[in-house]
C-alpha positions in Angstrom: 130.3 51.4 94.4 129.1 53.9 97.0 129.6 52.8 100.5 126.7 53.0 103.0 127.8 54.5 106.3 126.8 52.2 109.1 125.0 54.3 111.7 123.1 53.5 114.8 119.9 51.7 114.1 117.1 54.3 113.6 114.4 53.9 116.1 111.4 56.2 115.1 109.4 55.7 111.9 110.6 59.1 110.7 114.3 58.2 111.4 113.8 54.8 109.7 112.2 56.4 106.6 115.0 59.0 106.4 117.7 56.3 106.7 116.0 54.3 103.9 115.8 57.4 101.7 119.5 58.1 102.3 120.4 54.6 101.4 118.4 54.6 98.2 120.0 57.9 97.2 123.4 56.4 97.9 122.7 53.3 95.9 119.8 54.0 93.5 120.7 51.0 91.3 119.8 48.7 94.2 116.3 50.1 94.7 113.7 48.0 92.9 110.1 47.6 94.1 109.9 44.3 92.2 112.0 42.3 94.7 111.8 42.1 98.5 115.5 41.2 98.4 117.4 39.9 95.4 121.0 39.3 96.5 123.4 39.0 93.6 126.4 37.4 95.3 125.2 35.8 98.6 122.3 34.2 100.3 122.4 36.6 103.2 122.9 40.4 103.6 123.9 41.3 107.2 122.9 44.8 108.5 126.5 46.0 108.4 127.1 44.9 104.8 126.6 47.0 101.7 124.4 45.3 99.0 126.6 43.9 96.2 126.4 45.2 92.7 123.4 43.6 91.0 121.4 43.2 94.3 117.9 44.6 94.5 115.9 45.7 97.5 112.5 47.2 97.7 111.5 49.9 100.2 110.6 47.1 102.7 113.8 45.3 102.1 115.9 48.4 102.7 113.8 49.1 105.8 114.5 45.7 107.3 118.2 45.8 106.3 118.7 49.2 107.9 116.9 48.3 111.1 119.2 45.5 112.1 117.8 42.5 110.2 119.8 40.1 108.0 118.0 39.7 104.7 117.9 36.1 103.4 117.3 35.2 99.8 117.3 31.4 99.3 116.9 29.6 95.9 113.1 29.5 95.2 112.9 25.8 95.7 114.3 26.2 99.3 111.8 27.5 101.8 111.9 27.7 105.6 109.3 28.4 108.2 109.0 32.1 109.1 106.5 34.2 111.1 104.0 36.4 109.4 101.4 38.8 110.7 97.9 39.0 109.4 95.7 42.1 109.0 94.4 41.7 112.5 97.9 41.6 114.0 97.8 37.9 114.7 101.0 35.9 114.0 101.1 32.8 111.8 103.7 30.5 110.5 104.4 30.3 106.7 107.0 29.1 104.3 109.3 31.6 102.5 112.5 31.7 100.6 113.0 35.4 101.1 112.8 36.8 104.6 114.4 38.7 107.4 116.2 37.1 110.4 117.7 38.4 113.6 119.2 35.8 115.9 116.8 32.8 115.8 113.8 34.9 114.7 112.7 34.7 111.1 110.0 37.1 109.8 108.5 38.2 106.6 110.3 41.3 105.3 107.0 43.2 104.8 106.0 42.7 108.5 109.4 43.8 109.8 109.3 47.0 107.6 105.7 47.8 108.5 106.5 47.7 112.2 109.7 49.8 111.8 107.8 52.4 109.8 104.8 52.4 112.2 102.4 51.3 109.5 99.1 49.4 109.8 98.4 46.7 107.2 96.1 49.1 105.3 98.9 51.8 105.2 101.7 49.7 103.6 102.9 50.5 100.2 104.8 47.4 99.2 103.0 46.7 95.9 103.4 50.2 94.3 105.8 51.7 91.8 109.1 53.2 92.9 108.0 56.9 92.7 104.9 56.2 94.9 107.1 54.3 97.5 109.6 57.1 97.6 106.8 59.6 98.1 105.4 57.6 101.0 108.9 57.3 102.6 109.3 61.1 102.2 105.9 61.6 103.9 106.9 59.4 106.8 110.3 61.1 107.1 108.8 64.5 107.0 110.8 65.6 103.9 
């Protein structure tokens, strides 16, 4: 398995997108736009950990992972309260079994990724195919 080099957390949308592209290139078998975060061997994936063989992360999952969030993938029947953000930017509480956490904060992966990539709700690309997601990441990264 290819190791992902742990680097300082990228801070600009372009740096985040570049880091996500680099991670996907290093572990292409982990990239799958069908799963926010499917973790093959654990319930949690800490930022400093490399996804285990069989894990799957979409572009948003990779983004949250590489910007310092722990990804959590509980069994579907287990849900916890997390914070989401609606199209107007207002926060709400919802139940989820797959989410990102940092400290005591729990958020939807899609919202963490949108913020890190500087995207408005109308600009996200979470429900597209892999090639479209990669093209959008390249655009943000300036590649």
